[in-house]
PyMOL Python script that loads the backbone (N, CA, C, O; Angstrom):
from pymol import cmd

cmd.read_pdbstr("""\
ATOM      1  N   UNK A   1     107.653 116.566 101.726  1.00  0.00           N
ATOM      2  CA  UNK A   1     106.689 116.511 100.652  1.00  0.00           C
ATOM      3  C   UNK A   1     105.906 117.818 100.657  1.00  0.00           C
ATOM      4  O   UNK A   1     105.558 118.357 101.707  1.00  0.00           O
ATOM      5  N   UNK A   2     105.640 118.315  99.436  1.00  0.00           N
ATOM      6  CA  UNK A   2     104.882 119.554  99.333  1.00  0.00           C
ATOM      7  C   UNK A   2     104.028 119.526  98.066  1.00  0.00           C
ATOM      8  O   UNK A   2     104.278 118.754  97.140  1.00  0.00           O
ATOM      9  N   UNK A   3     103.018 120.388  98.055  1.00  0.00           N
ATOM     10  CA  UNK A   3     102.161 120.528  96.885  1.00  0.00           C
ATOM     11  C   UNK A   3     102.925 121.376  95.873  1.00  0.00           C
ATOM     12  O   UNK A   3     103.314 122.505  96.171  1.00  0.00           O
ATOM     13  N   UNK A   4     103.137 120.837  94.690  1.00  0.00           N
ATOM     14  CA  UNK A   4     103.874 121.530  93.644  1.00  0.00           C
ATOM     15  C   UNK A   4     102.971 122.489  92.888  1.00  0.00           C
ATOM     16  O   UNK A   4     103.377 123.605  92.562  1.00  0.00           O
ATOM     17  N   UNK A   5     101.764 122.064  92.612  1.00  0.00           N
ATOM     18  CA  UNK A   5     100.790 122.867  91.857  1.00  0.00           C
ATOM     19  C   UNK A   5      99.406 122.374  92.246  1.00  0.00           C
ATOM     20  O   UNK A   5      99.196 121.168  92.372  1.00  0.00           O
ATOM     21  N   UNK A   6      98.452 123.290  92.441  1.00  0.00           N
ATOM     22  CA  UNK A   6      97.075 122.892  92.728  1.00  0.00           C
ATOM     23  C   UNK A   6      96.135 123.797  91.955  1.00  0.00           C
ATOM     24  O   UNK A   6      96.240 125.022  92.014  1.00  0.00           O
ATOM     25  N   UNK A   7      95.212 123.173  91.227  1.00  0.00           N
ATOM     26  CA  UNK A   7      94.207 123.900  90.458  1.00  0.00           C
ATOM     27  C   UNK A   7      92.823 123.511  90.956  1.00  0.00           C
ATOM     28  O   UNK A   7      92.361 122.400  90.694  1.00  0.00           O
ATOM     29  N   UNK A   8      92.151 124.417  91.678  1.00  0.00           N
ATOM     30  CA  UNK A   8      90.784 124.119  92.105  1.00  0.00           C
ATOM     31  C   UNK A   8      89.882 123.897  90.891  1.00  0.00           C
ATOM     32  O   UNK A   8      90.050 124.543  89.856  1.00  0.00           O
ATOM     33  N   UNK A   9      88.931 122.984  91.026  1.00  0.00           N
ATOM     34  CA  UNK A   9      87.999 122.668  89.958  1.00  0.00           C
ATOM     35  C   UNK A   9      86.622 123.154  90.383  1.00  0.00           C
ATOM     36  O   UNK A   9      86.120 122.754  91.434  1.00  0.00           O
ATOM     37  N   UNK A  10      86.010 124.011  89.579  1.00  0.00           N
ATOM     38  CA  UNK A  10      84.726 124.607  89.949  1.00  0.00           C
ATOM     39  C   UNK A  10      83.557 124.035  89.163  1.00  0.00           C
ATOM     40  O   UNK A  10      82.480 124.629  89.139  1.00  0.00           O
ATOM     41  N   UNK A  11      83.753 122.894  88.524  1.00  0.00           N
ATOM     42  CA  UNK A  11      82.685 122.283  87.744  1.00  0.00           C
ATOM     43  C   UNK A  11      81.668 121.584  88.627  1.00  0.00           C
ATOM     44  O   UNK A  11      81.764 121.614  89.854  1.00  0.00           O
ATOM     45  N   UNK A  12      80.708 120.964  87.995  1.00  0.00           N
ATOM     46  CA  UNK A  12      79.645 120.248  88.697  1.00  0.00           C
ATOM     47  C   UNK A  12      80.099 118.806  88.919  1.00  0.00           C
ATOM     48  O   UNK A  12      79.682 117.899  88.198  1.00  0.00           O
ATOM     49  N   UNK A  13      80.952 118.601  89.919  1.00  0.00           N
ATOM     50  CA  UNK A  13      81.561 117.306  90.156  1.00  0.00           C
ATOM     51  C   UNK A  13      81.989 117.212  91.611  1.00  0.00           C
ATOM     52  O   UNK A  13      82.013 118.215  92.324  1.00  0.00           O
ATOM     53  N   UNK A  14      82.326 116.001  92.051  1.00  0.00           N
ATOM     54  CA  UNK A  14      82.865 115.824  93.394  1.00  0.00           C
ATOM     55  C   UNK A  14      84.346 116.197  93.458  1.00  0.00           C
ATOM     56  O   UNK A  14      84.920 116.285  94.543  1.00  0.00           O
ATOM     57  N   UNK A  15      84.957 116.414  92.305  1.00  0.00           N
ATOM     58  CA  UNK A  15      86.355 116.815  92.261  1.00  0.00           C
ATOM     59  C   UNK A  15      86.484 118.259  92.746  1.00  0.00           C
ATOM     60  O   UNK A  15      85.844 119.165  92.211  1.00  0.00           O
ATOM     61  N   UNK A  16      87.327 118.462  93.774  1.00  0.00           N
ATOM     62  CA  UNK A  16      87.543 119.806  94.313  1.00  0.00           C
ATOM     63  C   UNK A  16      88.765 120.456  93.678  1.00  0.00           C
ATOM     64  O   UNK A  16      88.777 121.666  93.452  1.00  0.00           O
ATOM     65  N   UNK A  17      89.809 119.651  93.385  1.00  0.00           N
ATOM     66  CA  UNK A  17      91.035 120.203  92.818  1.00  0.00           C
ATOM     67  C   UNK A  17      91.902 119.097  92.235  1.00  0.00           C
ATOM     68  O   UNK A  17      91.784 117.927  92.598  1.00  0.00           O
ATOM     69  N   UNK A  18      92.775 119.503  91.321  1.00  0.00           N
ATOM     70  CA  UNK A  18      93.816 118.637  90.784  1.00  0.00           C
ATOM     71  C   UNK A  18      95.138 119.173  91.300  1.00  0.00           C
ATOM     72  O   UNK A  18      95.313 120.388  91.403  1.00  0.00           O
ATOM     73  N   UNK A  19      96.084 118.280  91.631  1.00  0.00           N
ATOM     74  CA  UNK A  19      97.371 118.775  92.126  1.00  0.00           C
ATOM     75  C   UNK A  19      98.496 117.786  91.877  1.00  0.00           C
ATOM     76  O   UNK A  19      98.274 116.603  91.621  1.00  0.00           O
ATOM     77  N   UNK A  20      99.719 118.315  91.962  1.00  0.00           N
ATOM     78  CA  UNK A  20     100.938 117.532  91.833  1.00  0.00           C
ATOM     79  C   UNK A  20     101.689 117.602  93.158  1.00  0.00           C
ATOM     80  O   UNK A  20     101.566 118.576  93.900  1.00  0.00           O
ATOM     81  N   UNK A  21     102.459 116.570  93.445  1.00  0.00           N
ATOM     82  CA  UNK A  21     103.209 116.482  94.692  1.00  0.00           C
ATOM     83  C   UNK A  21     104.696 116.399  94.383  1.00  0.00           C
ATOM     84  O   UNK A  21     105.111 115.694  93.463  1.00  0.00           O
ATOM     85  N   UNK A  22     105.499 117.130  95.163  1.00  0.00           N
ATOM     86  CA  UNK A  22     106.956 117.023  95.054  1.00  0.00           C
ATOM     87  C   UNK A  22     107.497 116.414  96.340  1.00  0.00           C
ATOM     88  O   UNK A  22     107.224 116.908  97.434  1.00  0.00           O
ATOM     89  N   UNK A  23     108.270 115.333  96.200  1.00  0.00           N
ATOM     90  CA  UNK A  23     108.858 114.682  97.369  1.00  0.00           C
ATOM     91  C   UNK A  23     110.063 115.484  97.856  1.00  0.00           C
ATOM     92  O   UNK A  23     110.533 116.391  97.169  1.00  0.00           O
ATOM     93  N   UNK A  24     110.553 115.147  99.030  1.00  0.00           N
ATOM     94  CA  UNK A  24     111.729 115.819  99.590  1.00  0.00           C
ATOM     95  C   UNK A  24     112.962 115.599  98.717  1.00  0.00           C
ATOM     96  O   UNK A  24     113.908 116.385  98.773  1.00  0.00           O
ATOM     97  N   UNK A  25     112.959 114.541  97.916  1.00  0.00           N
ATOM     98  CA  UNK A  25     114.080 114.241  97.025  1.00  0.00           C
ATOM     99  C   UNK A  25     113.966 114.964  95.685  1.00  0.00           C
ATOM    100  O   UNK A  25     114.870 114.869  94.855  1.00  0.00           O
ATOM    101  N   UNK A  26     112.868 115.683  95.466  1.00  0.00           N
ATOM    102  CA  UNK A  26     112.695 116.441  94.242  1.00  0.00           C
ATOM    103  C   UNK A  26     111.904 115.725  93.156  1.00  0.00           C
ATOM    104  O   UNK A  26     111.794 116.236  92.042  1.00  0.00           O
ATOM    105  N   UNK A  27     111.352 114.557  93.455  1.00  0.00           N
ATOM    106  CA  UNK A  27     110.548 113.817  92.478  1.00  0.00           C
ATOM    107  C   UNK A  27     109.143 114.404  92.456  1.00  0.00           C
ATOM    108  O   UNK A  27     108.523 114.574  93.507  1.00  0.00           O
ATOM    109  N   UNK A  28     108.632 114.719  91.253  1.00  0.00           N
ATOM    110  CA  UNK A  28     107.291 115.275  91.107  1.00  0.00           C
ATOM    111  C   UNK A  28     106.358 114.184  90.595  1.00  0.00           C
ATOM    112  O   UNK A  28     106.638 113.543  89.582  1.00  0.00           O
ATOM    113  N   UNK A  29     105.254 113.977  91.299  1.00  0.00           N
ATOM    114  CA  UNK A  29     104.237 113.003  90.906  1.00  0.00           C
ATOM    115  C   UNK A  29     102.998 113.791  90.529  1.00  0.00           C
ATOM    116  O   UNK A  29     102.437 114.514  91.352  1.00  0.00           O
ATOM    117  N   UNK A  30     102.573 113.650  89.283  1.00  0.00           N
ATOM    118  CA  UNK A  30     101.455 114.430  88.755  1.00  0.00           C
ATOM    119  C   UNK A  30     100.174 113.611  88.775  1.00  0.00           C
ATOM    120  O   UNK A  30     100.198 112.382  88.700  1.00  0.00           O
ATOM    121  N   UNK A  31      99.047 114.325  88.880  1.00  0.00           N
ATOM    122  CA  UNK A  31      97.756 113.690  88.675  1.00  0.00           C
ATOM    123  C   UNK A  31      96.958 113.336  89.903  1.00  0.00           C
ATOM    124  O   UNK A  31      96.005 112.564  89.799  1.00  0.00           O
ATOM    125  N   UNK A  32      97.303 113.867  91.070  1.00  0.00           N
ATOM    126  CA  UNK A  32      96.482 113.632  92.254  1.00  0.00           C
ATOM    127  C   UNK A  32      95.197 114.454  92.158  1.00  0.00           C
ATOM    128  O   UNK A  32      95.158 115.486  91.489  1.00  0.00           O
ATOM    129  N   UNK A  33      94.159 113.989  92.826  1.00  0.00           N
ATOM    130  CA  UNK A  33      92.870 114.676  92.843  1.00  0.00           C
ATOM    131  C   UNK A  33      92.414 114.826  94.284  1.00  0.00           C
ATOM    132  O   UNK A  33      92.568 113.910  95.091  1.00  0.00           O
ATOM    133  N   UNK A  34      91.854 115.982  94.603  1.00  0.00           N
ATOM    134  CA  UNK A  34      91.220 116.201  95.902  1.00  0.00           C
ATOM    135  C   UNK A  34      89.725 116.069  95.674  1.00  0.00           C
ATOM    136  O   UNK A  34      89.143 116.813  94.885  1.00  0.00           O
ATOM    137  N   UNK A  35      89.101 115.118  96.365  1.00  0.00           N
ATOM    138  CA  UNK A  35      87.696 114.791  96.154  1.00  0.00           C
ATOM    139  C   UNK A  35      86.868 115.265  97.350  1.00  0.00           C
ATOM    140  O   UNK A  35      87.272 115.096  98.501  1.00  0.00           O
ATOM    141  N   UNK A  36      85.710 115.860  97.067  1.00  0.00           N
ATOM    142  CA  UNK A  36      84.786 116.326  98.105  1.00  0.00           C
ATOM    143  C   UNK A  36      83.655 115.311  98.221  1.00  0.00           C
ATOM    144  O   UNK A  36      82.744 115.285  97.394  1.00  0.00           O
ATOM    145  N   UNK A  37      83.721 114.475  99.259  1.00  0.00           N
ATOM    146  CA  UNK A  37      82.709 113.432  99.467  1.00  0.00           C
ATOM    147  C   UNK A  37      81.788 113.817 100.619  1.00  0.00           C
ATOM    148  O   UNK A  37      81.966 114.861 101.247  1.00  0.00           O
ATOM    149  N   UNK A  38      80.824 112.984 100.883  1.00  0.00           N
ATOM    150  CA  UNK A  38      79.908 113.248 101.990  1.00  0.00           C
ATOM    151  C   UNK A  38      80.635 113.206 103.341  1.00  0.00           C
ATOM    152  O   UNK A  38      80.141 113.756 104.326  1.00  0.00           O
ATOM    153  N   UNK A  39      81.812 112.551 103.393  1.00  0.00           N
ATOM    154  CA  UNK A  39      82.608 112.476 104.620  1.00  0.00           C
ATOM    155  C   UNK A  39      83.699 113.537 104.672  1.00  0.00           C
ATOM    156  O   UNK A  39      84.521 113.526 105.589  1.00  0.00           O
ATOM    157  N   UNK A  40      83.725 114.455 103.704  1.00  0.00           N
ATOM    158  CA  UNK A  40      84.731 115.505 103.672  1.00  0.00           C
ATOM    159  C   UNK A  40      85.723 115.301 102.544  1.00  0.00           C
ATOM    160  O   UNK A  40      85.553 114.418 101.703  1.00  0.00           O
ATOM    161  N   UNK A  41      86.762 116.127 102.534  1.00  0.00           N
ATOM    162  CA  UNK A  41      87.775 116.074 101.483  1.00  0.00           C
ATOM    163  C   UNK A  41      88.749 114.920 101.710  1.00  0.00           C
ATOM    164  O   UNK A  41      89.107 114.607 102.846  1.00  0.00           O
ATOM    165  N   UNK A  42      89.179 114.286 100.595  1.00  0.00           N
ATOM    166  CA  UNK A  42      90.211 113.262 100.675  1.00  0.00           C
ATOM    167  C   UNK A  42      91.003 113.242  99.378  1.00  0.00           C
ATOM    168  O   UNK A  42      90.527 113.699  98.338  1.00  0.00           O
ATOM    169  N   UNK A  43      92.222 112.705  99.451  1.00  0.00           N
ATOM    170  CA  UNK A  43      93.110 112.629  98.302  1.00  0.00           C
ATOM    171  C   UNK A  43      92.878 111.323  97.557  1.00  0.00           C
ATOM    172  O   UNK A  43      92.762 110.254  98.157  1.00  0.00           O
ATOM    173  N   UNK A  44      92.814 111.435  96.239  1.00  0.00           N
ATOM    174  CA  UNK A  44      92.736 110.265  95.367  1.00  0.00           C
ATOM    175  C   UNK A  44      94.009 110.245  94.526  1.00  0.00           C
ATOM    176  O   UNK A  44      94.357 111.235  93.884  1.00  0.00           O
ATOM    177  N   UNK A  45      94.699 109.101  94.538  1.00  0.00           N
ATOM    178  CA  UNK A  45      95.945 108.963  93.790  1.00  0.00           C
ATOM    179  C   UNK A  45      95.661 108.852  92.295  1.00  0.00           C
ATOM    180  O   UNK A  45      94.554 108.488  91.899  1.00  0.00           O
ATOM    181  N   UNK A  46      96.655 109.164  91.462  1.00  0.00           N
ATOM    182  CA  UNK A  46      96.483 108.963  90.028  1.00  0.00           C
ATOM    183  C   UNK A  46      96.138 107.490  89.771  1.00  0.00           C
ATOM    184  O   UNK A  46      96.698 106.596  90.407  1.00  0.00           O
ATOM    185  N   UNK A  47      95.231 107.251  88.852  1.00  0.00           N
ATOM    186  CA  UNK A  47      94.817 105.874  88.584  1.00  0.00           C
ATOM    187  C   UNK A  47      94.612 105.662  87.092  1.00  0.00           C
ATOM    188  O   UNK A  47      94.552 106.610  86.309  1.00  0.00           O
ATOM    189  N   UNK A  48      94.506 104.397  86.724  1.00  0.00           N
ATOM    190  CA  UNK A  48      94.222 104.056  85.335  1.00  0.00           C
ATOM    191  C   UNK A  48      93.221 102.914  85.300  1.00  0.00           C
ATOM    192  O   UNK A  48      93.147 102.103  86.223  1.00  0.00           O
ATOM    193  N   UNK A  49      92.461 102.864  84.232  1.00  0.00           N
ATOM    194  CA  UNK A  49      91.429 101.858  84.074  1.00  0.00           C
ATOM    195  C   UNK A  49      92.053 100.578  83.525  1.00  0.00           C
ATOM    196  O   UNK A  49      92.767 100.603  82.522  1.00  0.00           O
ATOM    197  N   UNK A  50      91.774  99.460  84.196  1.00  0.00           N
ATOM    198  CA  UNK A  50      92.280  98.178  83.746  1.00  0.00           C
ATOM    199  C   UNK A  50      91.362  97.553  82.702  1.00  0.00           C
ATOM    200  O   UNK A  50      90.303  98.094  82.384  1.00  0.00           O
ATOM    201  N   UNK A  51      91.780  96.414  82.177  1.00  0.00           N
ATOM    202  CA  UNK A  51      90.992  95.703  81.172  1.00  0.00           C
ATOM    203  C   UNK A  51      89.657  95.217  81.724  1.00  0.00           C
ATOM    204  O   UNK A  51      88.724  94.941  80.971  1.00  0.00           O
ATOM    205  N   UNK A  52      89.580  95.116  83.053  1.00  0.00           N
ATOM    206  CA  UNK A  52      88.342  94.675  83.708  1.00  0.00           C
ATOM    207  C   UNK A  52      87.414  95.838  84.050  1.00  0.00           C
ATOM    208  O   UNK A  52      86.437  95.657  84.776  1.00  0.00           O
ATOM    209  N   UNK A  53      87.714  97.040  83.527  1.00  0.00           N
ATOM    210  CA  UNK A  53      86.931  98.266  83.743  1.00  0.00           C
ATOM    211  C   UNK A  53      86.977  98.787  85.174  1.00  0.00           C
ATOM    212  O   UNK A  53      86.176  99.648  85.537  1.00  0.00           O
ATOM    213  N   UNK A  54      87.896  98.284  85.990  1.00  0.00           N
ATOM    214  CA  UNK A  54      88.100  98.799  87.339  1.00  0.00           C
ATOM    215  C   UNK A  54      89.293  99.762  87.290  1.00  0.00           C
ATOM    216  O   UNK A  54      90.164  99.646  86.427  1.00  0.00           O
ATOM    217  N   UNK A  55      89.318 100.719  88.237  1.00  0.00           N
ATOM    218  CA  UNK A  55      90.417 101.684  88.305  1.00  0.00           C
ATOM    219  C   UNK A  55      91.438 101.228  89.349  1.00  0.00           C
ATOM    220  O   UNK A  55      91.071 100.772  90.432  1.00  0.00           O
ATOM    221  N   UNK A  56      92.717 101.357  89.011  1.00  0.00           N
ATOM    222  CA  UNK A  56      93.806 100.952  89.883  1.00  0.00           C
ATOM    223  C   UNK A  56      94.753 102.126  90.098  1.00  0.00           C
ATOM    224  O   UNK A  56      95.117 102.827  89.154  1.00  0.00           O
ATOM    225  N   UNK A  57      95.157 102.336  91.384  1.00  0.00           N
ATOM    226  CA  UNK A  57      96.084 103.418  91.716  1.00  0.00           C
ATOM    227  C   UNK A  57      97.429 103.181  91.034  1.00  0.00           C
ATOM    228  O   UNK A  57      97.926 102.056  90.995  1.00  0.00           O
ATOM    229  N   UNK A  58      98.008 104.246  90.501  1.00  0.00           N
ATOM    230  CA  UNK A  58      99.333 104.181  89.887  1.00  0.00           C
ATOM    231  C   UNK A  58     100.426 104.489  90.908  1.00  0.00           C
ATOM    232  O   UNK A  58     101.594 104.174  90.684  1.00  0.00           O
ATOM    233  N   UNK A  59     100.047 105.102  92.026  1.00  0.00           N
ATOM    234  CA  UNK A  59     100.996 105.457  93.084  1.00  0.00           C
ATOM    235  C   UNK A  59     100.531 104.787  94.372  1.00  0.00           C
ATOM    236  O   UNK A  59      99.423 105.031  94.847  1.00  0.00           O
ATOM    237  N   UNK A  60     101.389 103.943  94.926  1.00  0.00           N
ATOM    238  CA  UNK A  60     101.071 103.254  96.175  1.00  0.00           C
ATOM    239  C   UNK A  60     101.963 103.817  97.269  1.00  0.00           C
ATOM    240  O   UNK A  60     103.156 104.034  97.056  1.00  0.00           O
ATOM    241  N   UNK A  61     101.376 104.057  98.451  1.00  0.00           N
ATOM    242  CA  UNK A  61     102.138 104.617  99.554  1.00  0.00           C
ATOM    243  C   UNK A  61     101.590 104.090 100.871  1.00  0.00           C
ATOM    244  O   UNK A  61     100.420 103.714 100.951  1.00  0.00           O
ATOM    245  N   UNK A  62     102.429 104.061 101.909  1.00  0.00           N
ATOM    246  CA  UNK A  62     101.963 103.617 103.231  1.00  0.00           C
ATOM    247  C   UNK A  62     100.869 104.548 103.758  1.00  0.00           C
ATOM    248  O   UNK A  62     100.808 105.721 103.389  1.00  0.00           O
ATOM    249  N   UNK A  63     100.016 104.016 104.618  1.00  0.00           N
ATOM    250  CA  UNK A  63      98.866 104.788 105.104  1.00  0.00           C
ATOM    251  C   UNK A  63      99.272 106.056 105.848  1.00  0.00           C
ATOM    252  O   UNK A  63      98.586 107.071 105.732  1.00  0.00           O
ATOM    253  N   UNK A  64     100.377 106.028 106.615  1.00  0.00           N
ATOM    254  CA  UNK A  64     100.779 107.240 107.341  1.00  0.00           C
ATOM    255  C   UNK A  64     101.224 108.330 106.366  1.00  0.00           C
ATOM    256  O   UNK A  64     100.997 109.514 106.614  1.00  0.00           O
ATOM    257  N   UNK A  65     101.853 107.937 105.263  1.00  0.00           N
ATOM    258  CA  UNK A  65     102.257 108.914 104.255  1.00  0.00           C
ATOM    259  C   UNK A  65     101.038 109.466 103.518  1.00  0.00           C
ATOM    260  O   UNK A  65     100.984 110.655 103.204  1.00  0.00           O
ATOM    261  N   UNK A  66     100.068 108.606 103.243  1.00  0.00           N
ATOM    262  CA  UNK A  66      98.840 109.064 102.587  1.00  0.00           C
ATOM    263  C   UNK A  66      98.068 110.015 103.502  1.00  0.00           C
ATOM    264  O   UNK A  66      97.509 111.005 103.029  1.00  0.00           O
ATOM    265  N   UNK A  67      98.030 109.728 104.805  1.00  0.00           N
ATOM    266  CA  UNK A  67      97.359 110.619 105.759  1.00  0.00           C
ATOM    267  C   UNK A  67      98.060 111.976 105.811  1.00  0.00           C
ATOM    268  O   UNK A  67      97.402 113.014 105.889  1.00  0.00           O
ATOM    269  N   UNK A  68      99.399 111.968 105.769  1.00  0.00           N
ATOM    270  CA  UNK A  68     100.164 113.217 105.772  1.00  0.00           C
ATOM    271  C   UNK A  68      99.864 114.014 104.507  1.00  0.00           C
ATOM    272  O   UNK A  68      99.658 115.225 104.574  1.00  0.00           O
ATOM    273  N   UNK A  69      99.837 113.348 103.355  1.00  0.00           N
ATOM    274  CA  UNK A  69      99.521 114.013 102.098  1.00  0.00           C
ATOM    275  C   UNK A  69      98.105 114.572 102.129  1.00  0.00           C
ATOM    276  O   UNK A  69      97.862 115.674 101.638  1.00  0.00           O
ATOM    277  N   UNK A  70      97.178 113.828 102.697  1.00  0.00           N
ATOM    278  CA  UNK A  70      95.789 114.273 102.818  1.00  0.00           C
ATOM    279  C   UNK A  70      95.724 115.586 103.604  1.00  0.00           C
ATOM    280  O   UNK A  70      95.052 116.530 103.189  1.00  0.00           O
ATOM    281  N   UNK A  71      96.420 115.641 104.732  1.00  0.00           N
ATOM    282  CA  UNK A  71      96.421 116.845 105.574  1.00  0.00           C
ATOM    283  C   UNK A  71      97.050 118.036 104.847  1.00  0.00           C
ATOM    284  O   UNK A  71      96.530 119.151 104.907  1.00  0.00           O
ATOM    285  N   UNK A  72      98.168 117.797 104.163  1.00  0.00           N
ATOM    286  CA  UNK A  72      98.857 118.866 103.434  1.00  0.00           C
ATOM    287  C   UNK A  72      97.976 119.400 102.311  1.00  0.00           C
ATOM    288  O   UNK A  72      97.860 120.612 102.133  1.00  0.00           O
ATOM    289  N   UNK A  73      97.352 118.495 101.550  1.00  0.00           N
ATOM    290  CA  UNK A  73      96.528 118.902 100.408  1.00  0.00           C
ATOM    291  C   UNK A  73      95.294 119.677 100.857  1.00  0.00           C
ATOM    292  O   UNK A  73      94.940 120.679 100.236  1.00  0.00           O
ATOM    293  N   UNK A  74      94.635 119.233 101.921  1.00  0.00           N
ATOM    294  CA  UNK A  74      93.439 119.928 102.414  1.00  0.00           C
ATOM    295  C   UNK A  74      93.810 121.320 102.916  1.00  0.00           C
ATOM    296  O   UNK A  74      93.093 122.283 102.643  1.00  0.00           O
ATOM    297  N   UNK A  75      94.922 121.439 103.648  1.00  0.00           N
ATOM    298  CA  UNK A  75      95.370 122.742 104.148  1.00  0.00           C
ATOM    299  C   UNK A  75      95.693 123.681 102.975  1.00  0.00           C
ATOM    300  O   UNK A  75      95.328 124.856 103.000  1.00  0.00           O
ATOM    301  N   UNK A  76      96.372 123.160 101.955  1.00  0.00           N
ATOM    302  CA  UNK A  76      96.709 123.983 100.789  1.00  0.00           C
ATOM    303  C   UNK A  76      95.449 124.420 100.049  1.00  0.00           C
ATOM    304  O   UNK A  76      95.348 125.570  99.622  1.00  0.00           O
ATOM    305  N   UNK A  77      94.503 123.523  99.897  1.00  0.00           N
ATOM    306  CA  UNK A  77      93.233 123.830  99.230  1.00  0.00           C
ATOM    307  C   UNK A  77      92.468 124.915 100.004  1.00  0.00           C
ATOM    308  O   UNK A  77      91.934 125.849  99.407  1.00  0.00           O
ATOM    309  N   UNK A  78      92.421 124.786 101.313  1.00  0.00           N
ATOM    310  CA  UNK A  78      91.707 125.786 102.131  1.00  0.00           C
ATOM    311  C   UNK A  78      92.374 127.155 102.049  1.00  0.00           C
ATOM    312  O   UNK A  78      91.688 128.177 102.067  1.00  0.00           O
ATOM    313  N   UNK A  79      93.707 127.190 101.960  1.00  0.00           N
ATOM    314  CA  UNK A  79      94.427 128.459 101.777  1.00  0.00           C
ATOM    315  C   UNK A  79      94.053 129.100 100.450  1.00  0.00           C
ATOM    316  O   UNK A  79      93.842 130.311 100.384  1.00  0.00           O
ATOM    317  N   UNK A  80      93.969 128.294  99.386  1.00  0.00           N
ATOM    318  CA  UNK A  80      93.599 128.812  98.065  1.00  0.00           C
ATOM    319  C   UNK A  80      92.180 129.360  98.062  1.00  0.00           C
ATOM    320  O   UNK A  80      91.909 130.383  97.434  1.00  0.00           O
ATOM    321  N   UNK A  81      91.281 128.690  98.755  1.00  0.00           N
ATOM    322  CA  UNK A  81      89.869 129.108  98.762  1.00  0.00           C
ATOM    323  C   UNK A  81      89.668 130.399  99.536  1.00  0.00           C
ATOM    324  O   UNK A  81      88.736 131.148  99.244  1.00  0.00           O
ATOM    325  N   UNK A  82      90.529 130.680 100.528  1.00  0.00           N
ATOM    326  CA  UNK A  82      90.347 131.889 101.335  1.00  0.00           C
ATOM    327  C   UNK A  82      91.098 133.099 100.751  1.00  0.00           C
ATOM    328  O   UNK A  82      90.843 134.240 101.135  1.00  0.00           O
ATOM    329  N   UNK A  83      92.018 132.836  99.826  1.00  0.00           N
ATOM    330  CA  UNK A  83      92.794 133.965  99.274  1.00  0.00           C
ATOM    331  C   UNK A  83      92.197 134.493  97.991  1.00  0.00           C
ATOM    332  O   UNK A  83      92.728 135.436  97.405  1.00  0.00           O
TER     333      UNK A  83
END
""", "prot")
cmd.dss("prot")
cmd.show_as("cartoon", "prot")
cmd.util.cbc("prot")
cmd.orient("prot")
């Protein structure tokens, strides 16, 4: 898995960046967000608002895969910020 595209967001928001992920099989999943919270950076999966006004993830993955994606995205974001 790798970051296909990452666009840092410099607005007045907790959003740090938007990015897409490419799996080892070549599948591209668009719409991930890197969020800057009080506990540090974390990945938020693409989501949509339900009829009950709650947001639901469109991409579900096991926790170890989400942790791996989190590490990859933060490292990629830090590389972009230093270059």
